[in-house]
C-alpha positions as CSV (number, residue, x, y, z in Angstrom):
1,M,0.0,0.0,0.0
2,Y,1.4,3.4,-1.0
3,P,0.2,6.9,-0.1
4,T,-1.5,9.2,-2.6
5,G,1.1,10.8,-4.8
6,A,3.8,8.1,-4.3
7,T,6.5,8.1,-6.9
8,G,9.9,6.7,-7.5
9,N,11.7,4.2,-5.3
10,V,9.5,4.6,-2.3
11,A,8.8,2.1,0.5
12,P,5.2,1.0,1.1
13,I,3.3,2.4,4.1
14,Q,1.7,-1.1,4.7
15,T,2.8,-4.6,3.7
16,I,0.9,-7.7,4.6
17,A,3.2,-10.7,4.3
18,G,4.3,-13.7,6.3
19,G,3.2,-17.2,7.3
20,S,0.4,-16.0,9.6
21,T,-1.4,-14.0,6.8
22,G,-2.6,-17.1,4.9
23,I,-1.6,-15.4,1.6
24,D,-0.6,-17.9,-1.1
25,L,-0.1,-16.6,-4.6
26,P,-2.3,-13.6,-4.2
27,Y,-4.1,-12.8,-7.5
28,D,-6.3,-9.8,-6.8
29,V,-7.3,-7.4,-4.0
30,A,-10.4,-5.4,-3.2
31,L,-11.6,-3.0,-0.5
32,D,-15.1,-2.6,1.0
33,A,-16.6,0.7,2.2
34,S,-15.0,0.3,5.6
35,G,-11.5,-0.3,4.2
36,N,-11.4,-4.0,5.0
37,I,-8.9,-5.7,2.6
38,Y,-10.0,-8.8,0.6
39,V,-7.4,-11.0,-1.2
40,S,-8.0,-13.9,-3.5
41,N,-5.4,-16.6,-3.0
42,Y,-5.0,-18.7,-6.1
43,D,-2.9,-21.5,-4.7
44,N,-4.8,-22.3,-1.5
45,N,-8.3,-21.6,-2.8
46,S,-9.2,-19.0,-0.3
47,I,-10.3,-15.4,0.3
48,T,-8.5,-13.8,3.2
49,I,-9.8,-10.6,4.8
50,Y,-7.7,-8.1,6.8
51,A,-8.7,-5.1,9.0
52,P,-8.1,-1.6,7.7
53,G,-4.6,-0.6,8.4
54,A,-3.3,-4.2,8.7
55,T,0.4,-4.5,8.2
56,G,3.1,-7.1,8.8
57,N,2.7,-10.8,9.5
58,V,-0.9,-10.5,10.7
59,A,-3.6,-13.1,10.8
60,P,-6.7,-12.4,8.7
61,I,-9.9,-11.3,10.5
62,G,-11.8,-13.6,8.2
63,R,-11.2,-16.4,5.7
64,I,-13.5,-18.0,3.2
65,S,-12.2,-21.4,2.4
66,G,-13.4,-25.1,2.2
67,S,-15.2,-27.5,0.0
68,S,-18.6,-25.7,0.4
69,T,-17.3,-22.5,-1.0
70,D,-16.7,-23.9,-4.5
71,L,-13.5,-21.8,-4.7
72,L,-11.0,-23.5,-7.0
73,D,-8.3,-21.3,-8.5
74,P,-9.9,-18.0,-7.5
75,E,-8.8,-15.0,-9.5
76,G,-10.6,-11.6,-9.7
77,I,-12.4,-10.2,-6.7
78,G,-14.8,-7.3,-6.2
79,I,-17.1,-5.9,-3.5
80,D,-20.6,-4.9,-4.5
81,P,-20.9,-1.1,-3.6
82,I,-24.7,-1.5,-3.0
83,N,-25.0,-4.4,-0.6
84,G,-21.4,-5.4,0.2
85,D,-21.5,-8.8,-1.5
86,I,-18.1,-10.4,-2.2
87,D,-17.9,-11.4,-5.9
88,V,-15.2,-13.8,-6.9
89,L,-14.1,-15.3,-10.2
90,S,-13.4,-19.0,-9.8
91,L,-11.6,-20.6,-12.7
92,N,-13.1,-24.0,-11.9
93,G,-16.6,-23.6,-10.4
94,P,-19.1,-26.1,-8.9
95,S,-19.3,-28.1,-12.1
96,G,-15.7,-27.7,-13.0
97,N,-16.3,-24.7,-15.3
98,P,-15.5,-21.0,-14.8
99,S,-17.9,-19.2,-12.6
100,I,-18.6,-16.1,-10.6
101,L,-19.3,-16.9,-7.0
102,V,-21.2,-14.4,-4.7
103,F,-20.8,-14.5,-1.0
104,P,-22.9,-12.3,1.4
105,P,-21.1,-9.6,3.4
106,G,-19.5,-11.0,6.6
107,S,-19.0,-14.4,5.1
108,N,-16.4,-16.5,6.9
109,G,-15.3,-20.1,7.0
110,N,-16.5,-23.0,4.9
111,V,-19.6,-21.2,3.5
112,A,-21.6,-21.8,0.3
113,P,-22.0,-18.9,-2.1
114,S,-25.5,-17.3,-2.2
115,E,-25.4,-16.9,-5.9
116,V,-23.4,-18.6,-8.7
117,I,-23.2,-17.4,-12.3
118,E,-22.1,-20.4,-14.4
119,G,-23.1,-22.3,-17.6
120,S,-23.0,-22.4,-21.3
121,K,-25.0,-19.1,-21.8
122,T,-22.7,-17.0,-19.6
123,G,-19.8,-16.7,-22.0
124,L,-17.4,-17.4,-19.1
125,A,-14.6,-19.2,-21.0
126,G,-11.3,-17.9,-19.7
127,P,-12.3,-15.2,-17.2
128,V,-9.5,-13.5,-15.2
129,F,-10.5,-10.3,-13.4
130,L,-13.9,-8.7,-12.4
131,A,-15.2,-5.3,-11.4
132,L,-18.5,-3.8,-10.3
133,D,-20.0,-0.5,-11.2
134,A,-22.0,1.8,-8.9
135,S,-25.2,0.0,-9.8
136,G,-23.8,-3.4,-9.0
137,N,-23.4,-4.7,-12.6
138,I,-20.6,-7.2,-12.9
139,Y,-17.9,-6.9,-15.5
140,D,-15.4,-9.7,-16.3
141,S,-12.4,-9.8,-18.6
142,D,-11.8,-12.9,-20.7
143,V,-8.5,-14.0,-22.2
144,S,-10.4,-14.6,-25.4
145,S,-10.4,-10.8,-25.8
146,Y,-13.8,-9.7,-24.7
147,V,-15.5,-8.3,-21.6
148,N,-18.9,-9.6,-20.3
149,V,-21.3,-7.5,-18.4
150,F,-23.9,-9.1,-16.1
151,A,-26.9,-7.3,-14.6
152,A,-26.8,-6.8,-10.8
153,G,-28.2,-9.8,-9.0
154,S,-27.6,-12.2,-11.9
155,T,-27.4,-15.9,-10.9
156,G,-27.5,-19.2,-12.8
157,N,-26.9,-19.9,-16.4
158,V,-27.6,-16.4,-17.7
159,R,-26.5,-14.4,-20.7
160,P,-24.5,-11.2,-20.2
161,T,-26.6,-8.1,-20.8
162,R,-23.6,-6.6,-22.8
163,K,-20.4,-7.9,-24.4
164,I,-17.6,-5.7,-25.6
165,K,-15.9,-7.7,-28.4
166,G,-14.5,-7.3,-31.8
167,G,-11.6,-5.8,-33.7
168,L,-12.5,-2.2,-33.1
169,T,-12.3,-2.6,-29.4
170,K,-8.5,-3.2,-29.4
171,L,-8.9,-5.7,-26.6
172,A,-6.0,-8.1,-26.6
173,I,-5.9,-10.6,-23.7
174,P,-7.6,-8.2,-21.3
175,L,-6.8,-8.7,-17.7
176,G,-7.4,-6.1,-15.0
177,L,-10.4,-3.8,-15.3
178,T,-12.1,-1.0,-13.3
179,L,-14.6,1.7,-13.6
180,D,-14.5,5.4,-12.8
181,S,-17.3,7.5,-11.2
182,S,-18.9,8.0,-14.6
183,S,-19.0,4.3,-15.3
184,N,-16.4,4.5,-18.0
185,L,-14.6,1.1,-18.2
186,Y,-10.8,0.8,-18.1
187,V,-9.1,-2.4,-19.3
188,A,-5.4,-3.6,-19.1
189,N,-4.5,-5.5,-22.3
190,N,-1.6,-7.8,-21.7
191,E,-0.9,-8.9,-25.2
192,K,-0.6,-5.3,-26.6
193,S,0.7,-3.7,-23.4
194,S,-2.0,-1.1,-23.5
195,V,-4.9,0.4,-21.5
196,T,-8.2,0.9,-23.3
197,V,-11.1,3.0,-22.0
198,Y,-14.8,2.5,-23.1
199,A,-17.7,4.9,-22.6
200,S,-20.3,4.1,-20.1
201,G,-22.8,1.5,-21.5
202,A,-20.4,0.4,-24.3
203,N,-21.6,-2.7,-26.1
204,G,-20.5,-4.7,-29.1
205,N,-17.6,-4.0,-31.5
206,V,-17.0,-0.4,-30.2
207,S,-13.8,1.7,-30.4
208,P,-12.2,2.8,-27.1
209,I,-12.5,6.5,-26.2
210,Q,-8.9,6.4,-24.9
211,L,-6.0,4.1,-25.8
212,I,-2.7,4.3,-23.9
213,K,-0.1,2.4,-26.0
214,G,3.4,2.8,-27.3
215,G,7.0,2.9,-26.2
216,M,6.7,6.1,-24.2
217,T,4.1,4.5,-21.9
218,K,6.8,2.2,-20.5
219,L,4.3,-0.7,-20.4
220,S,5.6,-4.1,-21.4
221,D,3.6,-6.6,-19.3
222,V,0.6,-4.8,-18.0
223,H,-1.8,-6.7,-15.7
224,G,-3.8,-4.5,-13.4
225,V,-5.5,-1.1,-13.7
226,A,-7.1,1.3,-11.2
227,V,-8.5,4.8,-11.3
228,D,-8.8,7.3,-8.6
229,S,-11.5,10.0,-7.9
230,S,-9.8,12.4,-10.3
231,H,-9.7,9.8,-13.1
232,T,-5.9,9.5,-12.8
233,I,-5.0,6.0,-14.2
234,Y,-2.7,3.5,-12.5
235,A,-1.3,0.4,-14.3
236,S,0.7,-2.4,-12.7
237,N,3.4,-4.0,-14.9
238,G,5.5,-7.2,-14.6
239,A,3.3,-10.0,-13.1
240,G,4.5,-12.3,-15.9
241,E,8.1,-11.6,-15.0
242,P,8.6,-12.1,-11.2
243,R,12.0,-11.4,-9.7
244,C,12.6,-8.8,-12.3
245,T,13.0,-5.5,-10.4
246,T,13.1,-3.4,-13.6
247,C,9.9,-5.0,-14.9
248,S,7.9,-4.6,-11.7
249,F,6.4,-1.1,-11.4
250,V,3.2,0.9,-11.3
251,A,2.9,3.6,-14.0
252,V,0.6,6.6,-13.4
253,Y,-1.1,8.5,-16.2
254,A,-3.0,11.8,-16.2
255,S,-6.8,11.9,-16.4
256,G,-7.8,11.6,-20.1
257,A,-4.4,10.3,-21.2
258,T,-4.4,8.7,-24.6
259,G,-1.9,7.7,-27.3
260,N,1.8,7.1,-26.9
261,V,2.1,9.1,-23.7
262,S,4.6,9.1,-20.9
263,P,3.5,8.4,-17.4
264,I,3.3,11.3,-15.0
265,S,5.0,9.2,-12.4
266,V,6.3,5.7,-11.8
267,I,6.5,3.7,-8.6
268,K,9.6,1.5,-9.1
269,G,12.7,0.2,-7.4
270,R,13.8,-2.2,-4.7
271,R,12.4,-0.2,-1.8
272,T,8.9,-0.5,-3.2
273,G,8.7,-4.3,-2.6
274,L,7.0,-4.7,-5.9
275,D,7.6,-8.2,-7.4
276,G,5.3,-9.2,-10.3
277,P,2.4,-6.9,-9.4
278,A,-1.0,-8.0,-10.7
279,G,-4.3,-6.9,-9.2
280,M,-4.6,-3.4,-7.7
281,T,-7.2,-1.0,-6.3
282,I,-7.5,2.5,-4.9
283,H,-8.9,3.4,-1.5
């Protein structure tokens, strides 16, 4: 965790790490309205929850794990801004297929999800990350180069209400995604080392309204993306190249940035503790 305005080779102000944390190949991170921290752990099939301000080798205050949860290779995670539900992408769901699992707020232990989005109609083929907008609609990125959008409260074998897909979209192995306060959608495209932005309500084969791409951007292995209240854009780089100090960084771009633009700042260096950063979020 880094303070607002962090740049350069700066030490984090909080680091959760160590045997007591239960963290095991963390994939994504999310925050609820109270600042509690939720981490999806790919290798031990769990969601660990930490109190606001947690740092060091601390035990989680909650842990969703066990056979009843249907968590198997959990990836993206998001918190519903309306009701506090915990939404998790599970690469292998109840029937062995990709699914979105929804757990009620306060869930802890070996608990079953209250809702499951899974089945042939969903378009969940190779989902990776997810995000929710202010209305509780669910967005998931798929490595087959599209983004699904499900209506708030969706469950079962349901079709997405929208799908952003096609050559005009410039989507190329989309991974991290997030939305700003205007419900514009930001996507990190790993294959093209780019960030694409789509207007609120975008659907079909639509062109992005912003495209950050090119040598000046410094992006080479982008995985995550986040946006703050001023629409400043943050992109994490280097998850595919762990132990590479020069590859692991967070690039920051001005609101409205588009084209082959330089970042306005970069968090990078040994003091940062960054090592293959993937999912990210703003509090």
